[in-house]
Backbone as CSV, one residue per row, in Angstrom:
resi,resn,N_x,N_y,N_z,CA_x,CA_y,CA_z,C_x,C_y,C_z
1,UNK,114.478,85.158,98.735,114.261,84.338,99.569,115.402,84.187,100.801
2,UNK,116.571,83.756,100.028,117.754,83.562,101.225,118.221,85.036,101.679
3,UNK,118.023,86.446,101.068,118.250,87.516,101.822,117.489,87.479,103.008
4,UNK,115.812,87.168,102.931,115.147,87.106,104.024,115.699,86.304,105.097
5,UNK,115.891,84.930,104.512,116.717,84.052,105.822,117.840,84.598,106.494
6,UNK,118.842,85.387,105.644,119.905,85.523,106.384,119.369,86.749,107.473
7,UNK,118.434,87.490,106.735,117.579,88.744,107.708,117.269,88.089,109.114
8,UNK,116.520,87.152,108.868,115.779,86.575,109.931,117.012,85.665,110.880
9,UNK,118.157,85.315,110.337,118.965,84.695,110.840,119.461,85.723,112.260
10,UNK,120.010,87.048,111.456,120.819,87.819,112.109,119.718,88.540,113.355
11,UNK,118.482,88.629,113.195,117.547,89.139,113.947,117.476,88.412,115.404
12,UNK,117.356,86.836,114.829,117.587,85.761,115.666,118.809,85.993,116.786
13,UNK,119.854,86.068,116.354,121.100,86.323,117.105,121.217,87.358,117.847
14,UNK,120.626,88.808,117.216,120.458,89.583,118.028,119.732,89.437,119.439
15,UNK,118.272,88.897,118.980,117.343,88.705,120.181,117.925,87.798,121.218
16,UNK,119.172,86.886,120.708,119.612,85.920,121.949,120.876,86.681,122.776
17,UNK,121.248,87.665,121.759,122.314,88.500,122.487,121.733,89.372,123.466
18,UNK,120.236,89.883,123.266,119.567,90.666,123.852,119.089,89.959,125.389
19,UNK,118.933,88.872,124.984,118.370,88.047,126.063,119.643,87.798,126.974
20,UNK,120.709,87.442,126.603,121.832,87.170,127.663,122.185,88.462,128.408
21,UNK,121.979,89.821,127.888,122.313,91.028,128.514,121.465,91.083,129.500
22,UNK,119.930,90.956,128.842,119.056,91.433,129.729,118.972,90.256,131.266
23,UNK,119.426,88.746,130.754,119.771,88.294,132.235,120.852,88.847,132.992
24,UNK,122.056,89.210,132.502,123.033,90.047,133.565,122.414,91.138,134.006
25,UNK,121.513,91.784,133.484,121.165,92.984,133.964,120.325,92.979,135.070
26,UNK,119.725,91.861,135.478,118.849,91.403,136.479,119.796,90.888,137.866
27,UNK,121.070,90.709,137.479,121.826,89.878,138.649,121.807,91.103,139.920
28,UNK,122.044,90.388,140.966,122.204,91.635,142.023,123.492,92.363,141.789
29,UNK,123.187,93.889,142.388,124.753,94.960,141.929,125.439,94.368,142.359
30,UNK,125.715,93.740,143.393,127.017,93.710,144.140,127.742,92.599,143.085
31,UNK,126.990,91.567,142.356,127.274,90.769,141.143,127.800,91.484,139.873
32,UNK,127.345,92.604,139.808,127.784,93.494,138.223,128.911,93.679,137.934
33,UNK,129.688,93.974,138.956,131.222,94.313,138.558,131.331,95.676,138.145
34,UNK,132.240,95.720,136.822,131.980,97.161,135.974,131.322,96.380,134.518
35,UNK,130.646,97.207,134.220,129.560,97.139,132.857,129.622,98.133,132.107
36,UNK,130.657,98.379,130.760,130.584,99.483,130.273,131.141,100.703,131.002
37,UNK,132.084,100.664,131.679,132.731,101.630,132.697,131.620,102.376,134.150
38,UNK,130.787,101.203,134.105,129.744,101.543,135.230,130.116,100.379,136.393
39,UNK,130.162,100.738,137.663,130.679,99.673,138.603,129.400,99.816,139.769
40,UNK,129.324,98.547,139.969,128.316,98.503,140.833,126.578,98.640,140.580
41,UNK,126.523,98.796,139.516,124.851,98.831,138.970,124.695,98.553,137.456
42,UNK,123.656,99.017,136.920,123.116,98.558,135.468,123.887,99.468,134.500
43,UNK,124.263,99.331,133.679,124.940,100.437,132.630,123.496,101.168,131.895
44,UNK,123.617,101.856,131.160,122.664,102.667,130.542,122.157,101.565,129.098
45,UNK,123.166,101.350,128.569,123.053,100.359,127.482,122.231,99.429,127.623
46,UNK,122.563,98.446,129.019,121.954,97.386,129.411,120.294,97.712,129.415
47,UNK,120.017,98.805,130.147,118.636,99.123,130.482,118.250,99.268,129.466
48,UNK,118.549,99.876,128.526,117.715,100.013,127.236,117.784,98.565,126.413
49,UNK,118.822,98.176,126.403,118.289,96.444,125.957,117.408,95.855,126.846
50,UNK,116.982,96.129,128.216,116.238,95.320,128.639,115.056,95.557,128.483
51,UNK,114.499,97.240,128.122,113.532,97.763,127.420,112.954,96.871,126.162
52,UNK,113.834,97.152,125.533,113.544,96.438,124.325,113.644,94.800,124.091
53,UNK,113.799,94.364,125.069,113.546,92.924,125.386,111.792,92.798,125.751
54,UNK,111.582,93.817,126.522,110.031,93.715,126.807,109.172,94.464,125.747
55,UNK,109.770,94.916,124.839,108.864,95.681,123.924,108.023,94.664,122.718
56,UNK,107.248,95.166,122.113,106.553,94.317,121.014,107.731,93.607,119.976
57,UNK,108.367,94.750,119.745,109.329,94.273,118.541,109.937,93.115,119.012
58,UNK,110.370,93.135,120.187,110.967,91.738,120.734,110.169,90.380,120.931
59,UNK,108.742,90.641,121.085,107.867,89.567,121.073,108.008,89.195,119.296
60,UNK,107.625,89.918,118.446,107.509,89.730,117.215,108.558,88.924,116.748
61,UNK,109.856,89.154,116.992,111.222,88.494,116.922,111.202,86.936,117.105
62,UNK,110.570,86.832,118.790,110.639,85.603,119.281,109.630,84.417,118.565
63,UNK,108.555,85.411,117.928,107.235,84.592,117.308,107.686,84.276,115.801
64,UNK,108.747,85.360,115.218,109.113,84.758,113.882,110.015,83.858,114.309
65,UNK,110.770,83.176,115.231,111.699,82.201,115.013,110.872,80.888,115.768
66,UNK,109.273,81.026,116.107,108.766,79.871,116.266,107.995,79.389,115.092
67,UNK,107.632,80.311,114.032,106.785,80.222,112.858,107.402,79.999,111.740
68,UNK,109.135,80.324,111.855,109.879,80.546,110.398,109.736,79.128,110.025
69,UNK,109.924,77.850,110.636,109.968,76.559,109.998,108.870,75.929,109.761
70,UNK,107.654,76.881,109.904,106.205,76.031,109.807,105.617,76.764,108.232
71,UNK,106.504,77.537,107.732,105.839,78.280,106.405,106.437,77.771,105.338
72,UNK,105.769,77.428,104.326,106.012,76.925,102.884,105.833,77.949,101.873
73,UNK,106.838,78.657,101.317,106.740,79.947,100.459,106.939,79.372,99.082
74,UNK,106.112,79.999,98.065,106.614,79.961,96.997,106.321,81.318,96.260
75,UNK,107.511,82.122,95.388,107.225,83.162,95.555,107.852,83.315,93.943
76,UNK,107.441,84.530,93.301,107.893,85.123,91.918,107.804,83.551,90.885
77,UNK,106.728,82.746,90.743,107.001,81.688,90.054,106.331,82.220,88.680
78,UNK,106.735,82.191,87.539,106.124,82.290,86.200,105.978,81.059,85.197
79,UNK,104.706,81.096,84.742,104.832,79.706,83.940,104.962,78.481,84.195
80,UNK,104.695,78.284,85.430,105.030,77.058,86.153,103.967,76.182,86.347
81,UNK,103.680,75.081,85.750,102.578,74.087,86.241,102.921,72.903,86.965
82,UNK,104.582,72.713,87.370,104.701,71.665,87.776,105.113,72.223,89.412
83,UNK,104.705,72.625,90.249,104.794,73.516,91.732,103.936,72.528,92.237
84,UNK,104.452,71.756,93.186,104.062,70.401,94.118,104.652,70.617,95.726
85,UNK,103.595,70.879,96.598,103.805,70.339,98.088,103.509,69.248,98.488
86,UNK,104.436,68.366,98.503,103.878,67.033,98.897,104.280,66.731,100.413
87,UNK,105.140,67.471,101.165,105.462,66.891,102.484,104.743,67.696,103.515
88,UNK,103.673,67.893,103.693,103.043,68.959,104.698,102.565,68.381,105.985
89,UNK,102.553,69.281,107.025,102.098,69.075,108.155,100.995,70.080,109.007
90,UNK,100.216,69.224,109.551,99.224,69.893,110.103,99.233,71.539,110.562
91,UNK,100.171,71.842,111.211,100.889,72.987,111.414,101.260,73.814,110.330
92,UNK,101.333,73.659,109.202,102.132,74.532,107.888,101.116,75.209,107.342
93,UNK,101.503,76.268,107.070,101.139,77.420,106.468,101.753,77.658,104.863
94,UNK,101.013,77.850,103.992,101.500,77.883,102.799,101.338,79.260,102.218
95,UNK,102.254,80.040,101.700,102.356,81.276,101.661,102.588,81.450,100.021
96,UNK,101.897,81.846,99.159,101.892,81.983,97.977,101.949,83.649,97.255
97,UNK,103.195,83.742,96.871,103.414,85.431,96.781,103.717,85.735,95.208
98,UNK,103.091,86.362,94.512,103.433,86.838,93.387,103.825,86.002,92.112
99,UNK,102.922,84.744,92.108,103.030,83.755,91.133,102.096,84.286,89.718
100,UNK,102.663,83.769,88.774,101.420,84.302,87.635,101.635,82.800,86.693
101,UNK,100.490,82.971,85.950,100.720,81.724,84.910,100.839,80.626,85.318
102,UNK,100.522,80.060,86.546,101.117,79.019,87.323,100.455,78.236,88.084
103,UNK,100.641,76.600,88.147,99.554,75.869,89.037,100.359,75.471,90.138
104,UNK,99.799,75.294,91.463,100.315,74.671,92.647,99.475,73.863,93.215
105,UNK,100.010,72.277,93.382,99.284,71.729,94.328,99.851,71.087,95.364
106,UNK,98.843,71.073,96.571,99.449,70.939,98.256,98.658,69.649,98.233
107,UNK,99.480,68.711,98.657,98.868,67.395,99.039,99.068,67.090,100.735
108,UNK,97.973,66.409,101.210,98.083,66.454,102.475,97.028,67.318,103.044
109,UNK,97.316,67.291,104.715,96.649,68.703,105.375,97.179,69.515,106.093
110,UNK,97.017,70.927,105.750,97.899,71.872,106.129,97.096,72.730,107.064
111,UNK,97.676,73.905,107.611,96.597,74.507,108.586,96.057,75.963,107.695
112,UNK,96.762,76.206,106.823,96.362,77.423,106.128,97.140,77.665,105.275
113,UNK,96.220,78.646,103.991,97.088,78.658,102.516,96.757,80.058,102.144
114,UNK,97.808,81.128,101.881,97.758,82.593,101.693,98.011,82.847,100.238
115,UNK,97.548,83.322,99.541,97.509,83.511,98.073,97.700,85.384,98.135
116,UNK,98.600,85.971,97.543,98.917,86.774,97.822,99.606,87.768,96.618
117,UNK,98.763,88.628,96.041,99.467,89.280,94.771,99.937,88.533,93.754
118,UNK,98.770,87.486,93.168,99.054,86.765,91.838,97.942,86.893,91.087
119,UNK,98.464,86.308,89.864,97.679,86.307,88.527,97.755,84.907,87.898
120,UNK,96.146,84.733,87.415,96.149,83.608,86.721,97.269,82.269,87.391
121,UNK,96.702,82.129,88.678,97.262,80.933,89.519,96.130,80.359,89.589
122,UNK,96.512,78.716,89.562,95.474,77.882,89.840,95.820,76.941,91.064
123,UNK,95.381,76.671,92.199,95.705,75.924,93.323,94.812,74.818,93.312
124,UNK,95.136,74.083,93.695,94.663,72.713,94.037,95.154,71.923,95.281
125,UNK,94.359,71.632,96.249,94.608,71.453,97.487,93.657,70.158,98.016
126,UNK,94.228,69.301,99.180,93.604,68.363,99.587,92.861,68.974,100.883
127,UNK,93.425,69.350,101.881,92.418,69.530,103.136,93.205,70.801,103.959
128,UNK,92.356,71.805,104.150,93.120,72.439,104.936,92.236,73.004,106.429
129,UNK,92.937,72.876,107.429,91.797,72.881,108.974,91.581,74.438,109.331
130,UNK,92.288,75.553,108.893,91.954,76.746,109.091,91.240,77.468,107.978
131,UNK,92.078,78.641,107.483,91.413,79.050,106.221,92.427,79.368,104.880
132,UNK,91.543,79.734,103.618,92.219,79.687,102.516,91.987,81.398,102.422
133,UNK,93.069,81.756,102.226,92.990,83.469,102.057,93.510,83.818,100.704
134,UNK,92.814,84.630,99.577,93.360,84.925,98.574,93.228,86.746,98.442
135,UNK,94.111,87.212,98.620,94.682,88.843,98.824,94.844,89.293,97.583
136,UNK,94.305,90.835,97.349,95.129,91.426,96.112,95.216,90.826,94.662
137,UNK,94.630,89.525,94.194,95.195,88.872,93.141,94.331,89.045,92.109
138,UNK,94.294,88.473,90.803,93.636,88.474,89.708,93.458,87.011,89.179
139,UNK,92.335,86.859,88.779,92.496,85.510,87.809,92.925,84.152,88.594
140,UNK,92.218,83.875,89.768,92.456,83.001,90.520,91.570,81.732,90.397
141,UNK,92.012,80.524,90.267,90.958,79.117,90.550,91.408,78.181,91.384
142,UNK,90.595,77.933,92.213,90.702,76.970,93.405,89.986,75.829,93.588
143,UNK,90.798,74.573,93.485,89.969,73.138,93.605,90.380,72.831,94.724
144,UNK,89.245,72.510,95.624,89.030,71.764,97.004,88.867,70.101,96.438
145,UNK,89.932,69.325,97.027,89.387,68.004,96.842,89.019,67.019,98.245
146,UNK,89.446,67.883,99.262,88.864,67.332,100.494,88.200,68.404,101.304
147,UNK,88.378,68.817,102.089,87.803,69.868,103.399,88.445,71.092,103.533
148,UNK,87.766,72.010,103.432,88.202,73.591,104.098,87.041,74.114,104.847
149,UNK,87.010,74.982,105.694,86.303,75.535,106.620,85.936,76.644,106.482
150,UNK,86.991,77.587,105.643,86.584,78.984,105.581,87.459,79.404,104.086
151,UNK,86.701,80.525,103.318,87.968,80.696,102.140,87.591,82.081,102.341
152,UNK,88.449,83.237,102.353,88.143,84.668,102.313,88.917,84.885,101.002
153,UNK,88.206,86.261,100.201,88.473,86.710,99.344,88.592,88.154,99.321
154,UNK,89.749,88.711,99.038,89.518,90.212,99.761,90.450,91.101,98.480
155,UNK,89.725,91.962,98.001,90.589,92.815,96.818,91.138,92.002,95.866
156,UNK,90.264,91.302,95.352,90.524,90.222,94.235,89.505,90.450,93.360
157,UNK,90.266,90.498,91.567,89.426,90.575,90.704,89.264,88.889,89.920
158,UNK,88.335,88.216,89.966,88.294,87.286,89.246,88.661,85.914,89.954
159,UNK,87.705,85.246,90.536,87.978,83.917,91.879,87.142,83.054,91.678
160,UNK,87.404,81.444,91.135,86.546,80.493,90.879,86.907,79.578,91.697
161,UNK,86.076,79.269,92.598,86.119,78.301,93.570,85.395,76.833,93.365
162,UNK,86.200,75.894,93.113,85.638,74.329,92.953,85.565,73.717,94.106
163,UNK,84.271,73.461,94.595,84.319,72.596,95.994,84.001,71.245,95.754
164,UNK,84.396,70.176,96.581,84.495,69.134,96.697,82.991,68.712,97.276
165,UNK,82.652,67.297,97.299,81.445,66.985,98.294,81.350,67.144,99.521
166,UNK,82.566,67.091,100.090,82.974,67.178,101.475,83.217,68.472,102.083
167,UNK,83.283,69.272,100.953,83.627,71.046,101.574,81.984,72.130,101.322
168,UNK,81.020,71.286,100.636,79.844,72.234,100.801,79.371,73.127,101.764
169,UNK,80.090,72.583,103.246,79.706,73.465,104.323,80.564,74.673,104.100
170,UNK,81.624,74.768,103.484,82.631,75.845,103.814,81.539,77.523,103.406
171,UNK,82.415,78.134,104.374,82.099,79.627,104.156,82.949,80.410,103.538
172,UNK,82.286,81.266,102.583,82.820,82.144,101.481,82.740,83.575,102.155
173,UNK,83.759,84.250,102.463,83.735,85.355,103.277,84.426,86.453,101.848
174,UNK,83.610,87.308,101.464,84.635,88.254,100.370,84.335,89.668,100.962
175,UNK,85.132,90.687,100.357,85.021,91.977,100.351,85.926,92.666,99.164
176,UNK,85.150,93.899,98.870,86.100,94.112,97.797,86.704,93.836,96.518
177,UNK,85.763,92.572,96.050,85.835,91.719,95.057,84.996,91.693,94.176
178,UNK,85.608,91.092,92.662,84.297,91.059,91.496,84.760,89.686,90.970
179,UNK,83.733,89.213,90.255,83.969,88.312,89.418,84.630,86.927,90.315
180,UNK,83.614,86.741,91.285,83.696,85.511,91.993,82.485,84.428,91.888
181,UNK,82.747,83.537,91.652,82.092,82.145,91.508,82.264,80.934,92.289
182,UNK,81.620,80.029,92.710,81.345,79.246,93.483,80.805,77.988,92.417
183,UNK,82.048,76.711,92.526,81.160,75.479,91.476,80.972,74.562,92.293
184,UNK,79.419,73.934,92.293,79.202,72.861,93.083,79.022,71.848,92.228
185,UNK,79.552,70.785,92.687,79.673,69.382,92.135,78.118,68.967,92.241
186,UNK,77.511,68.546,90.971,76.216,67.809,90.825,76.047,67.462,89.425
187,UNK,75.774,65.933,89.902,75.761,64.978,88.787,76.702,64.958,87.572
188,UNK,78.076,64.803,88.364,79.259,64.477,87.832,79.827,65.442,87.130
189,UNK,78.835,66.827,87.118,79.666,68.044,86.799,79.853,69.214,87.861
190,UNK,79.977,70.394,87.278,79.769,71.385,88.145,78.670,72.620,87.725
191,UNK,78.147,72.848,88.789,77.074,73.754,88.793,77.719,75.091,88.825
192,UNK,77.852,76.424,88.474,78.541,77.590,88.822,77.332,78.312,89.496
193,UNK,77.331,79.107,90.702,76.949,79.969,91.192,77.487,81.512,91.467
194,UNK,77.498,82.493,91.021,78.104,83.906,91.421,77.912,84.286,92.557
195,UNK,78.981,84.763,93.309,78.709,85.388,94.536,78.360,86.990,94.676
196,UNK,77.405,87.288,95.207,76.521,88.899,95.062,78.041,89.796,95.176
197,UNK,78.017,90.634,94.357,79.238,91.865,94.649,78.412,93.244,94.885
198,UNK,76.832,93.366,94.552,76.325,94.272,94.955,75.160,94.166,96.114
199,UNK,74.705,94.775,96.648,74.231,94.939,98.045,72.929,96.054,98.103
200,UNK,72.026,95.732,98.556,70.996,96.621,99.014,70.552,96.810,100.534
201,UNK,70.659,98.112,100.991,70.271,98.497,102.127,69.055,98.799,102.801
202,UNK,68.089,98.453,103.376,67.041,99.334,104.103,66.569,99.247,105.140
203,UNK,65.740,100.136,105.857,65.803,100.564,107.292,64.103,100.081,107.238
204,UNK,64.003,99.051,108.571,63.151,98.212,108.665,62.054,98.886,109.816
205,UNK,62.508,100.126,110.192,61.838,100.884,111.237,62.753,100.611,112.537
206,UNK,63.399,99.405,112.635,64.281,99.688,113.979,65.735,98.824,113.687
207,UNK,66.038,98.535,112.559,67.224,98.054,112.156,67.552,98.142,110.618
208,UNK,68.871,97.866,110.166,69.116,98.220,108.882,69.181,96.547,108.178
209,UNK,68.399,96.292,107.241,68.599,95.127,106.368,69.094,94.992,105.187
210,UNK,70.127,94.291,104.687,71.359,94.256,104.014,70.597,92.979,103.352
211,UNK,70.700,92.642,101.660,70.640,91.782,100.953,71.090,91.808,99.724
212,UNK,71.618,90.692,98.832,72.032,90.846,97.607,71.154,91.506,96.655
213,UNK,71.822,92.333,95.709,71.054,93.056,94.754,70.461,92.342,93.807
214,UNK,69.335,92.500,93.316,68.791,91.193,92.152,69.943,91.539,90.774
215,UNK,70.409,92.546,90.493,71.162,92.871,89.104,72.364,92.564,90.072
216,UNK,73.438,92.237,89.860,74.848,91.982,90.045,75.785,92.385,89.135
217,UNK,76.728,93.167,89.458,77.835,93.148,88.691,78.382,92.113,88.009
């Protein structure tokens, strides 16, 4: 994480330098003086910098500077059941990467949560205003204490989601995943409902109709 932070800082300094050079390149020719041995005009290197500043790469770097402070990251945690994010903000994104046999609790309200390449991870959170995404993971358990509008499960084997009374309107979107179960609170306990993994499609004469197969894997 420290190496990544150092890289981001270096990229930010590079972007600041490019912005400065770009501003210089737009001065009137009479004010340019001599730049890199070129008098009365814009040096080729400055022109190249100017093109870079207008490219998608520069746009990405600028956005990264805005987003960097809003991402709370937990990486490579193993056998940890005491992970807690307690100071949260509405614009914050929680990114959990390659954590195993661990439990994370997120208090308050955040923008979104991403679980990426994790195994045997338990997540408990209060409220999410955007989406919770589970990607390339195995044996994930999620407990919603408050509300969340959407949970996405992609390329994941084993995902159990415990919804709260306030989160029963949550939409579950899944793709290329198996062993998914949604647990609904009923009479002080939870009732488990499997998410379909197999579907059947038939032509009704005008369009294709797809519905869950009666026998699910």
